[in-house]
C-alpha positions as CSV (number, residue, x, y, z in Angstrom):
1,M,-0.2,0.0,0.2
2,S,1.4,3.3,-0.8
3,T,2.3,5.8,1.9
4,D,2.5,8.9,-0.1
5,V,-0.1,11.1,2.0
6,F,0.9,13.6,-1.1
7,K,-0.8,11.9,-3.7
8,F,-3.3,14.3,-4.5
9,L,-0.6,16.8,-5.8
10,T,-0.3,14.6,-8.7
11,V,-3.4,12.5,-8.7
12,P,-6.1,14.7,-10.1
13,R,-10.0,14.0,-8.6
14,V,-12.1,11.5,-11.2
15,M,-15.4,10.8,-11.1
16,P,-17.0,7.6,-12.5
17,R,-17.2,7.1,-16.0
18,E,-20.7,9.6,-16.8
19,V,-22.9,8.7,-19.7
20,P,-23.3,11.3,-22.1
21,V,-26.1,13.8,-22.0
22,Q,-27.7,12.6,-25.3
23,V,-27.6,9.6,-24.6
24,R,-28.6,9.5,-20.8
25,V,-32.2,11.3,-21.4
26,L,-33.5,8.2,-23.7
27,G,-34.1,6.0,-21.0
28,Y,-33.8,5.5,-17.0
29,D,-30.1,3.8,-16.6
30,E,-28.1,5.3,-14.3
31,I,-26.1,8.0,-15.4
32,Y,-22.7,7.0,-13.5
33,G,-20.7,4.1,-14.1
34,D,-17.9,2.7,-11.9
35,F,-14.5,3.1,-11.4
36,E,-12.2,0.2,-12.7
37,P,-10.0,-1.4,-10.0
38,G,-7.2,0.7,-10.6
39,Q,-8.9,3.8,-11.0
40,S,-10.8,3.5,-7.3
41,A,-7.4,2.6,-5.7
42,E,-5.5,5.8,-7.5
43,Q,-8.3,8.0,-6.3
44,A,-8.6,6.3,-2.8
45,A,-4.7,7.0,-2.8
46,R,-5.7,10.5,-2.8
47,C,-6.7,11.1,0.6
48,L,-4.6,13.0,3.2
49,D,-5.2,10.8,6.0
50,C,-5.8,13.9,8.4
51,G,-5.6,13.2,12.2
52,N,-8.9,14.8,12.2
53,P,-11.2,13.5,9.4
54,Y,-13.7,16.0,8.7
55,C,-15.3,13.7,6.2
56,E,-15.9,11.2,8.8
57,W,-17.4,13.9,11.2
58,Q,-19.4,15.1,8.6
59,C,-21.3,12.0,7.5
60,P,-24.2,11.3,9.3
61,V,-23.4,7.7,10.2
62,H,-20.0,8.6,10.7
63,N,-18.7,6.1,8.1
64,Y,-14.7,5.5,9.0
65,I,-14.0,6.7,5.9
66,P,-10.3,7.2,5.8
67,N,-9.7,3.9,6.9
68,W,-11.7,2.0,4.2
69,L,-9.9,4.0,1.7
70,K,-6.6,2.6,2.7
71,L,-8.5,-0.6,2.6
72,V,-9.4,0.2,-0.9
73,Q,-5.9,1.3,-2.0
74,D,-4.6,-2.3,-1.1
75,G,-7.1,-4.0,-3.2
76,R,-8.8,-5.1,0.1
77,I,-12.1,-5.3,-1.5
78,F,-14.0,-7.4,1.2
79,E,-12.2,-5.9,4.2
80,A,-13.5,-2.3,3.0
81,A,-17.3,-3.9,2.2
82,T,-17.2,-5.3,6.1
83,L,-15.8,-2.1,7.5
84,M,-18.5,0.1,5.9
85,H,-21.6,-2.1,6.8
86,E,-19.8,-1.4,10.8
87,T,-21.9,2.0,10.3
88,N,-24.1,2.0,7.2
89,P,-26.4,-0.8,6.5
90,L,-27.2,0.6,2.8
91,P,-23.4,2.0,1.8
92,E,-24.4,0.9,-2.2
93,V,-27.5,3.2,-1.5
94,C,-25.8,5.9,-0.2
95,G,-22.7,5.8,-2.3
96,R,-25.7,6.9,-5.0
97,V,-27.9,9.6,-3.9
98,C,-26.2,11.1,-1.1
99,P,-25.2,14.8,-1.3
100,Q,-21.6,13.9,-0.8
101,D,-20.8,17.8,-2.0
102,R,-22.5,18.7,1.0
103,L,-21.2,16.2,3.6
104,C,-18.4,14.1,3.3
105,E,-17.1,15.4,0.3
106,G,-17.5,18.8,0.9
107,A,-15.9,18.8,4.3
108,C,-12.9,17.0,2.6
109,T,-9.5,18.6,3.6
110,I,-8.4,18.9,-0.2
111,N,-11.7,20.2,-1.1
112,E,-10.3,23.4,-1.8
113,G,-7.8,23.8,-4.5
114,F,-7.5,20.3,-5.2
115,G,-11.1,19.0,-5.4
116,A,-12.7,16.3,-2.7
117,V,-11.3,12.6,-2.8
118,T,-14.4,10.9,-4.7
119,I,-15.7,9.0,-1.5
120,G,-19.2,8.3,-2.9
121,G,-18.0,6.8,-6.2
122,I,-15.8,4.5,-4.3
123,E,-18.3,3.3,-1.6
124,K,-20.2,2.6,-4.7
125,Y,-17.6,0.4,-6.5
126,V,-16.6,-1.3,-3.3
127,V,-19.9,-2.7,-2.5
128,D,-21.0,-3.6,-6.0
129,E,-17.6,-5.3,-6.7
130,A,-18.1,-7.0,-3.1
131,F,-21.5,-8.2,-4.1
132,R,-20.1,-9.5,-7.2
133,Q,-17.3,-11.4,-6.2
134,G,-20.2,-13.2,-3.7
135,W,-19.0,-11.0,-0.3
136,R,-22.0,-11.4,2.3
137,P,-22.2,-10.4,5.8
138,D,-20.7,-12.8,8.5
139,L,-23.4,-14.0,10.9
140,S,-21.7,-16.9,12.0
141,Q,-21.5,-16.0,15.5
142,V,-24.5,-14.6,15.9
143,K,-26.6,-16.4,18.7
144,A,-30.4,-16.4,18.4
145,T,-31.7,-14.3,21.3
146,G,-35.6,-15.7,20.7
147,K,-36.6,-12.1,20.6
148,R,-38.7,-11.1,17.5
149,V,-39.4,-7.4,16.2
150,A,-41.7,-6.1,14.2
151,I,-40.7,-3.2,11.6
152,I,-43.2,-1.2,9.9
153,G,-42.2,0.1,6.9
154,A,-39.3,-1.4,4.2
155,G,-37.9,2.1,3.6
156,P,-34.3,3.0,4.7
157,A,-35.1,3.6,8.3
158,G,-36.9,-0.1,8.5
159,I,-34.0,-1.5,6.2
160,S,-31.3,-0.4,8.7
161,A,-33.2,-1.3,12.1
162,A,-33.9,-4.8,10.4
163,D,-30.2,-5.2,9.2
164,R,-28.7,-4.3,13.1
165,L,-31.4,-6.9,14.9
166,A,-30.4,-9.0,12.6
167,R,-26.8,-9.3,13.7
168,A,-27.7,-9.5,16.9
169,G,-29.5,-12.3,16.5
170,V,-33.4,-10.8,16.7
171,Q,-35.6,-11.7,14.1
172,A,-36.7,-8.8,12.1
173,V,-40.2,-9.1,10.5
174,V,-40.8,-6.0,8.0
175,F,-44.3,-5.0,6.9
176,D,-44.5,-2.8,4.0
177,R,-48.1,-1.9,2.0
178,Y,-46.1,-2.0,-1.1
179,E,-45.4,-5.0,-3.5
180,E,-41.3,-4.3,-2.9
181,I,-39.0,-3.6,-0.4
182,G,-37.4,0.1,-0.4
183,G,-39.9,2.9,0.3
184,L,-39.1,6.0,-1.6
185,L,-35.5,4.1,-2.7
186,T,-38.0,1.7,-4.8
187,F,-40.6,3.9,-5.7
188,G,-39.5,7.5,-5.5
189,I,-36.1,7.9,-6.2
190,P,-35.5,8.1,-10.1
191,P,-33.8,4.8,-11.4
192,F,-31.5,6.8,-13.4
193,K,-30.3,7.7,-9.3
194,L,-30.6,4.0,-7.9
195,E,-31.2,1.3,-10.4
196,K,-34.0,-1.0,-8.8
197,N,-31.7,-4.4,-9.0
198,I,-29.7,-2.6,-6.5
199,I,-32.4,-2.9,-4.0
200,G,-33.6,-6.5,-5.0
201,T,-29.5,-7.2,-4.5
202,R,-29.9,-5.6,-1.1
203,R,-33.2,-7.7,-0.4
204,A,-31.6,-10.9,-1.0
205,V,-28.7,-10.0,1.1
206,L,-31.1,-9.5,4.3
207,E,-33.0,-12.5,3.7
208,G,-29.6,-14.3,3.9
209,M,-29.3,-12.7,6.9
210,G,-32.6,-14.0,8.0
211,V,-35.1,-10.8,7.9
212,E,-38.3,-11.8,6.6
213,F,-40.4,-9.4,4.3
214,R,-44.4,-9.3,4.3
215,L,-45.2,-7.3,1.2
216,N,-48.7,-6.2,0.4
217,C,-49.4,-5.9,3.9
218,E,-50.6,-2.6,5.8
219,I,-51.2,-2.0,9.1
220,G,-54.7,-1.0,9.8
221,R,-55.7,-2.9,7.0
222,D,-54.4,-6.2,6.5
223,I,-53.3,-6.8,10.4
224,E,-54.0,-4.5,13.7
225,F,-51.4,-2.8,14.8
226,S,-52.6,-4.7,18.4
227,E,-51.7,-7.5,17.5
228,L,-48.3,-6.6,16.2
229,L,-47.8,-5.4,20.2
230,R,-49.1,-8.5,21.1
231,D,-47.2,-11.0,19.1
232,Y,-43.7,-9.5,19.3
233,D,-41.1,-7.9,21.4
234,A,-40.9,-4.5,20.2
235,V,-42.3,-2.1,17.1
236,F,-40.1,0.2,14.8
237,L,-41.7,2.3,12.5
238,G,-40.4,3.3,9.6
239,L,-43.2,5.2,7.8
240,G,-41.7,7.9,6.0
241,T,-43.7,11.2,4.8
242,Y,-45.7,10.9,2.1
243,R,-48.2,13.9,2.4
244,F,-47.1,17.1,0.0
245,V,-46.6,20.2,1.8
246,D,-49.4,22.6,0.4
247,G,-48.6,25.7,-1.2
248,A,-52.2,26.9,-0.8
249,I,-51.7,28.4,-4.3
250,P,-54.8,29.4,-6.3
251,G,-55.3,27.2,-9.4
252,Q,-53.5,24.1,-7.8
253,H,-56.6,21.8,-7.9
254,L,-56.8,22.2,-11.9
255,P,-56.1,19.3,-13.9
256,G,-52.7,19.0,-14.9
257,V,-51.3,20.1,-11.9
258,H,-49.6,17.0,-10.0
259,A,-47.8,16.5,-6.7
260,A,-44.5,15.2,-6.8
261,L,-44.9,12.1,-5.1
262,P,-47.6,10.5,-7.2
263,Y,-46.1,11.7,-10.1
264,L,-42.8,10.2,-9.6
265,V,-44.0,6.4,-7.7
266,S,-46.7,6.1,-11.0
267,N,-43.7,6.4,-13.3
268,V,-41.2,4.0,-11.1
269,R,-44.5,1.7,-11.2
270,Q,-45.0,1.8,-14.8
271,L,-41.3,1.1,-15.4
272,L,-41.1,-1.8,-12.8
273,A,-44.5,-3.0,-14.7
274,G,-42.9,-3.1,-18.1
275,D,-45.7,-4.3,-20.6
276,T,-48.2,-5.2,-17.3
277,A,-50.5,-2.7,-17.5
278,L,-51.6,-0.6,-13.7
279,A,-54.8,0.2,-12.8
280,E,-53.2,3.1,-11.3
281,P,-53.3,6.5,-13.2
282,H,-49.8,7.2,-14.9
283,F,-49.0,10.5,-15.6
284,D,-47.0,10.8,-19.4
285,L,-46.0,14.8,-19.6
286,S,-44.7,13.6,-23.1
287,G,-44.9,16.7,-25.3
288,Q,-45.7,19.2,-22.7
289,R,-44.9,22.2,-21.6
290,V,-43.9,21.5,-17.4
291,V,-43.3,24.0,-15.1
292,V,-42.1,21.9,-11.3
293,L,-42.1,24.3,-8.5
294,G,-39.6,23.6,-6.0
295,G,-36.0,23.6,-5.8
296,G,-35.2,20.6,-3.4
297,D,-33.7,17.0,-5.2
298,T,-37.3,15.9,-5.5
299,G,-38.1,18.8,-7.5
300,M,-34.5,17.7,-9.7
301,D,-35.8,13.9,-9.6
302,C,-38.9,15.5,-11.1
303,N,-37.2,17.6,-13.7
304,R,-34.9,14.6,-15.0
305,T,-38.1,12.1,-15.1
306,A,-39.9,14.9,-16.9
307,I,-37.3,15.4,-19.7
308,R,-36.8,11.3,-20.0
309,Q,-40.5,11.5,-20.8
310,G,-40.2,13.5,-23.4
311,A,-41.6,17.0,-22.4
312,A,-41.4,19.7,-24.7
313,R,-39.7,22.3,-22.1
314,V,-39.1,21.8,-18.6
315,S,-38.6,24.8,-16.0
316,C,-38.0,24.6,-12.7
317,V,-39.2,28.1,-10.7
318,Y,-37.4,28.6,-7.3
319,R,-37.9,31.5,-4.6
320,R,-34.6,31.7,-3.9
321,D,-31.4,31.9,-5.8
322,E,-28.8,29.2,-6.9
323,I,-26.5,29.2,-4.0
324,N,-29.7,29.1,-1.4
325,M,-31.5,25.5,-3.4
326,P,-31.9,23.0,-0.5
327,G,-31.2,20.0,-3.7
328,S,-28.1,18.5,-3.9
329,R,-25.6,21.0,-6.2
330,R,-24.7,17.5,-8.6
331,E,-28.5,16.7,-9.0
332,V,-28.9,20.7,-10.1
333,K,-26.3,20.5,-12.6
334,N,-27.5,17.2,-13.9
335,S,-30.9,19.0,-14.3
336,R,-29.3,21.4,-16.2
337,D,-27.1,19.7,-18.5
338,E,-30.3,17.9,-19.2
339,G,-31.8,20.9,-20.7
340,V,-33.9,21.9,-17.4
341,H,-34.5,26.0,-17.7
342,F,-34.1,27.4,-14.5
343,L,-35.5,30.6,-13.1
344,F,-34.3,31.4,-9.5
345,N,-35.8,34.2,-7.4
346,R,-39.0,33.5,-8.8
347,Q,-42.3,32.7,-6.2
348,P,-45.6,31.4,-7.7
349,I,-48.0,32.9,-6.8
350,A,-51.3,31.6,-9.0
351,I,-51.4,28.5,-11.3
352,L,-53.4,30.2,-14.6
353,G,-56.5,28.1,-16.6
354,D,-60.0,27.4,-16.3
355,D,-60.6,23.5,-17.6
356,R,-57.0,22.6,-16.8
357,V,-54.0,24.1,-16.2
358,T,-52.4,27.1,-19.0
359,G,-49.5,28.6,-16.8
360,V,-48.0,29.9,-13.9
361,R,-48.2,33.4,-12.8
362,M,-44.6,34.1,-11.1
363,V,-43.6,37.2,-9.0
364,E,-39.7,38.2,-8.9
365,T,-38.4,37.9,-5.6
366,R,-35.1,39.4,-3.4
367,L,-33.5,37.9,-0.6
368,V,-33.7,39.7,2.9
369,K,-31.8,39.1,6.1
370,D,-33.5,39.7,9.4
371,G,-31.6,37.8,11.6
372,H,-33.7,35.1,11.9
373,G,-32.0,31.8,10.1
374,R,-32.0,31.7,6.0
375,A,-32.7,34.9,4.0
376,R,-36.2,35.0,3.1
377,P,-37.8,36.2,0.2
378,E,-39.1,39.2,-0.8
379,H,-42.0,40.1,-3.5
380,V,-40.9,42.7,-5.5
381,P,-43.6,44.9,-6.1
382,G,-44.8,44.9,-10.0
383,S,-42.5,42.3,-11.3
384,E,-45.5,39.5,-12.1
385,T,-45.0,37.3,-15.1
386,D,-46.3,34.1,-16.5
387,I,-44.9,31.3,-18.2
388,A,-47.0,29.2,-20.0
389,A,-47.4,25.6,-18.9
390,D,-49.7,22.4,-19.8
391,A,-48.9,20.9,-16.5
392,V,-47.3,21.5,-13.3
393,I,-46.0,20.2,-10.7
394,L,-45.6,20.9,-7.0
395,A,-42.3,19.9,-5.4
396,F,-42.7,21.8,-2.2
397,G,-41.7,19.3,0.2
398,F,-43.4,16.3,2.4
399,Q,-44.8,16.1,5.8
400,P,-45.6,13.1,8.2
401,D,-49.4,11.8,7.6
402,P,-49.3,9.7,11.0
403,P,-51.8,6.9,10.9
404,P,-54.7,6.9,13.2
405,W,-54.0,3.9,15.3
406,L,-50.7,5.4,16.9
407,A,-52.7,7.6,19.3
408,A,-54.6,4.7,20.9
409,H,-51.3,3.2,22.3
410,G,-50.2,6.2,23.6
411,V,-48.0,7.4,21.3
412,T,-47.4,11.7,20.9
413,L,-46.7,13.9,18.0
414,H,-45.1,17.3,18.1
415,D,-47.4,20.5,16.6
416,N,-46.1,19.4,13.2
417,E,-47.5,15.8,13.6
418,R,-43.7,14.7,14.1
419,L,-43.6,12.0,16.2
420,R,-42.1,12.3,19.7
421,V,-39.2,10.0,20.7
422,G,-36.1,9.8,23.0
423,G,-33.0,11.5,21.8
424,F,-34.4,14.7,20.5
425,G,-34.9,16.6,23.6
426,A,-37.0,13.8,25.3
427,E,-33.8,12.4,28.1
428,Q,-36.3,10.6,29.9
429,R,-36.3,7.9,27.0
430,L,-34.0,5.9,25.0
431,P,-33.4,7.3,21.7
432,F,-35.9,6.8,19.1
433,Q,-38.1,5.4,21.8
434,T,-41.7,6.8,21.6
435,D,-43.9,7.0,25.4
436,H,-44.6,3.5,24.6
437,P,-41.8,1.7,25.9
438,R,-42.1,-1.1,23.1
439,I,-42.6,1.4,20.2
440,F,-39.9,3.1,18.3
441,A,-39.7,5.2,15.1
442,G,-37.2,7.0,13.3
443,G,-36.3,8.7,10.0
444,D,-38.6,11.0,8.2
445,M,-41.9,10.6,10.2
446,V,-39.3,11.6,13.2
447,R,-37.5,14.3,11.5
448,G,-39.4,15.6,8.8
449,A,-38.5,15.1,5.3
450,D,-34.8,14.8,5.1
451,L,-31.7,12.6,3.4
452,V,-31.9,8.6,3.3
453,V,-28.5,8.9,5.0
454,R,-30.2,10.3,8.4
455,A,-32.9,7.5,8.1
456,V,-30.5,4.9,8.0
457,H,-29.0,6.8,10.8
458,D,-32.0,6.8,12.7
459,G,-33.0,2.8,11.9
460,R,-29.5,1.6,13.2
461,E,-29.4,3.7,16.3
462,A,-33.4,2.6,17.4
463,A,-32.4,-0.6,16.9
464,R,-29.4,-0.2,19.2
465,S,-32.0,1.4,22.0
466,I,-34.5,-1.9,21.1
467,L,-31.6,-4.2,22.2
468,I,-31.5,-2.2,25.4
469,E,-35.1,-2.2,25.9
470,L,-35.1,-5.8,25.5
471,G,-32.2,-6.4,27.7
472,L,-29.8,-7.6,25.4
473,T,-27.1,-4.5,25.7
474,A,-23.9,-7.4,25.1
475,A,-25.9,-7.8,21.5
476,A,-25.9,-3.9,21.1
477,H,-22.4,-3.4,21.5
478,A,-21.4,-6.5,19.2
479,A,-24.1,-4.9,16.9
């Protein structure tokens, strides 16, 4: 293994191979390839090996990044994959969808002036290659505890919790209303960011670890929640956020106006169905003038999906400037490269049309700092303009939508309907433990809509708390 910590001076930052724009917009395949084996080692060698690794601390799951970069340099792929899984039950997903520019790579010491180590690309390569070569988690020393935990929601938080519990000898049974695992990893994130066979591989790995999935099963409809409390030692809730933020824009109920999540889900399900017709609506925007309202990653997903559907024009309206966009810089760039037109410092004030949408009325904004958080957009008087539209997508974000059966079991909510759990100012409970001692929760229904990697973190830490509650603290340490 190289001991030259100054490789970054002679080896430039290189990203994995990127599919040319004119090709990638014709389909839904991932736009980034994998590194070649030699490339991954060379890029890993650019790590300065800081005494205080800022990348590790900026990572929400605190991955041992410098350590596994060293293993990659030495070609020890299986060991690198094992080390990645010590902190992150879904590294192949986070390597693809994390906004590394705002997290680990943004904090990389050599980012300014030399270009950050391509941490995300290396993480993705390692796990993909390890799986291809047959690597699987080693649970040969795990002893069954006889404990059973029900997990509601097969999204990133639920999958993460299931992984940690299985490693501690607890039987994890995951319930989900969809026909496949992954939650929004499968049905919300478009395949050009996360191909669905990746989730299929993860499902096979988890089932090999002893995790059981019960799909097409909705709690409260197919099984009563009280049955889970009766039959299992604990329950973890990872239900996510599916209710869109209502912008209360006049005209938003016109035909041709779509909420972002139903639009994305319908498109992914159509792709997964192939030639099989689906009963639910499919929003095909081919040939249409599309306006996406919102500047987060969901808005970027909508932009790029509409491009692939063959929209005549896609415009993205955001009320602040580009620097203040909440979306990943990489995703904004990809949207722009693929032909999306951005209208910054514009706030929609009405959706126009009689029988269906015909346009969006906007007003220009200027940012005003008032000493309370982010600069707020202020309308510029007399600056209203209209943009023609055949379809409008509302991508203002999502809110928790807790099921009504929770209240009957003593689970309390904040005023914004996020679940109250320990570890967020409620120290009398274990982290991610609700008011009911055997019910735990994490991910977006606790935080509000947030990053995949934070949901992964919450599932991991909730599993640790569950093990403590079940009296399996030694297993919690081993996990």
